[in-house]
Structure formats: C-alpha cells, structure tokens
C-alpha positions, 0 to 999 in steps of 0.5 A: 632259747635252745641250743645255738646251731654252730656255723663256720665260713670257708672263705673270707672274700666279698660274699665270706665277709658278709656270711660271717656278719649274718652268722653273727647278728642271728641271736640262736645261731654261733659264727665259730670261725671263719677259714682262709689261705692267705692274710688278704686285705680283708683279713688284715683290716679283720685283725687291724680290728681285733678280730671284731666283727659284727654285733661285736663278735670274736671271729677265729680264724682257720687256715686251709691246706696250703696256707702258710702261717708264717704269712699270718705269723708275719701280721700278728694274724691270730690262728685258731687252727686248720680247716677240718678242726673248724669243720669239726666245730660246727653244724654246718659250713657256708662255703663261700671259696671260689668256684670249684673250690667248694665242690673239693670242700664236700669231700672233707663235709662229707668224710666229718658228717657236717652239712653246707651250704655253697654260693652261686658259683659252684655247680648245681650237682654240688648240693641236694637242692638249688635252695631259695629262701622264699620259693622253695624252703620247704625243699630244703628243711633237713637236707644235707646240701644246699647251693644259693642261686647268684646275686642276679637270681636271688632278687629276681626270684623275690619279685617273680615268686611274690608275683606267683603267689598273689596273681601267677605267672606263667613266663617271665622275660628278663635283660639283665644289666650286669656290673663286670666286678665287684668294688675293688676287682682288678681282674677284668681291666679296664674297660670302657664297652659293653659285652653281650652274653649268650642268650638265654642267660643262666638267670632265667635257667636257673628260675625254671629249676627253682619255679619249673611252672615259670616260663622263663628267657633273658639277655643279659649286658656286661657293664663297665661299672661295680655298684650293683646290676638293674633287671628289667623283667616282663611277667605274664600272668596264668590264664590271660589274666591282666596285671595292673600295675597296682597290683604289682605295687601292691605285691612288691610293697609287701615283701619285707626284701623288696624296697620300693623306691622312685626316681623323683626321691633321689634314687637315680640308679644303681649308685643311689642304693650303695650311698644311700646305704652308707648313709644309713650306716650299713656295714660295708654299704651292704643293702640285703633288700633289692630296689625295685622303681615304682616309676618302672612299673608299666602295663603292657596289654595284660602284662606287667614290667618293672626294674629293680636293683640287685646289691651284688655283694650282699643280696644272697646273704637273707637267702643264705640263713634262711638255708641254714633254717631250712636244712638244720630244721630250725623252722620248718616253713618259709614264713617261719625261716624268713620270718626269723632272717629278716628279724635279726638282720633287721630287714624291712624296718622301712615299711613300718 
C-alpha cells in the first residue's frame, strides 16, 4: 500500500465525531487530528477514554481561533496545537463546523493550499462540486472543494440513482417525515406538534442538482422525534415504462448501502433501526445503510412507491469518505471508490 492520505476533521459534533471514526477505520487514510472550540461533552468523553477513538486510534485535538485553552487544561484535555497547525499537516480537511463557519474556514484552506469537503449545512457555492458517492462520483475526481448532500438527500439519492441506472427514472415525488432534532439536542424545545414546510422541500431541489435529468418535487413535515427520518418516494420511469415491485426490489437488494427489511421481521419504524444498530454493537448506535421496507414497495399504475428510513447522524459518513477518495484521486470511478469505502466501514456485510 502506498502513502496514506492524511485527513483532518473540523468540528467534533454529531457529524464530526462520526467522520473522525470513519476516517480512522480506513486502511489507506490517516486521521491526523480533530479541531474544535470548546470542551464539549463529546470531547470530554473522548478525553475520558484517553483520546482513543475508533480502531484504537489516538485522536489529537487542535483548537480553532477563539478557543480558550485554559478551559481544556482545567479538564485535563491534551491539546496538540492550533487549527492552522492541523491544516498544515493534512492533505484534505473534512469540515463539519456549524453552518456558515465552513465558508469562513475555506479562506484558511485556500491560503494553505489544502482541499476540503463540506457538509450539507453549507451553501452549495462553498464548493466546486455538489457531491454524492454513487450519483456523480466522477465529477469529484481531483476537485479541490466538495460539498456533501444532506442526510435525507444522501439516502434518497441512493435509491433513485439505483433505480435510474437499472431502469431509467424520469421524475420522483417525495414526502419527508423529518425528525426535529438529533438525540441530545434541546434547542428545538419540547414540542407536541407537526410542522409543515413550504414545498418543494430542498431535498427534491438538491436531487435535481445532482441528477438534473430527473424531475423531483416534495413535501416535508417536521415531527417531534429524534431517531431518524422516513421518506416516501413515488418514482416514474422514462418513456412510460412500468416499474414492477419485483424489479425495484431486485435493484434495492443489490445496493450495499440499502438494507431491505420488513415489518414482520420487527422493523416497525425508525426506532427499530436505532435499536438494531445498538444490538449489532455499532458505535453510538450508528447505521451507515438506509433502511427500505419491502412491505412499502407498491405499484401505482406504471410508477413505483416505497419508503425508506434515514439514520441522520451517520448516513452521510460513507459518501464523505467517497469524497476523499474522489478529491484525492485515490480511485477514479464510483465502482472502485465506493467499494473501498464499503470494505473498510463494513457496509453490506449482511447481504452475504
């Protein structure tokens, strides 16, 4: 194996924790360090574990501008250096800072000549390519700045892209039943209500940005839950072709990042996936695959309808790792890149 790609992670929050773990699990990458502003509970927990993360990798912590080092010292949390020190030591940064902060960080990345991948909270203009590992991997090859799709869009595109490559899709209509906050978040308040958003939801618009040949629209409803989103999709094939349930099921069952399940098995809803991931022993109860209910696949005239579960905290991690592979030119095709990512993350093992 050649020289490992050196990777840094900016922001050790919900996504940053999982990005750091994902990189640490890659045999051809090196996690140089993580950067953050304050000794959050996540960082305190990491320190209590002697800064050991996934794959028994030692995580080095760097502080961004504005951080109070004395607050870390008071907690006995070791600090390896500054944010600039980290950037200077890597080939590519994964930026999972709060929305808007990534755009400011980009100034530093450009100044120091380092590539970067931004998460869905940033505006598309921050990057050269709006990226998805399966739908447009090749567009990201050797690009300097990529931006990932949101969690819902990431999972949605996996299914639409799979159908499109096998059958050819002309349009989709989606309904998103969206969790209102991540587990542990309090900023949304305590609610007992559903909230509508104006149509079309951004996930449909983003899908068309990635897959411009597909006409997409959608509705989104916020729900007072935390463990996962559910999306229903109505897909129409090109040229009026009929999509049968058998065809769709065969396509979905072949995809490494789609876990086909049924209600009779016990997968009654979003919480079932979270519990199953915990029972599998997955770190933080994460699941990289989306869930797709076989029971939900129904024919509507020539169209096909189905429902998927999106594990919002972890679903974008594989596509971000794909982004590293593309941007650094490690693998030049979607087949090669996604296969390597899947191998190291253990994705699709249940299909064997």
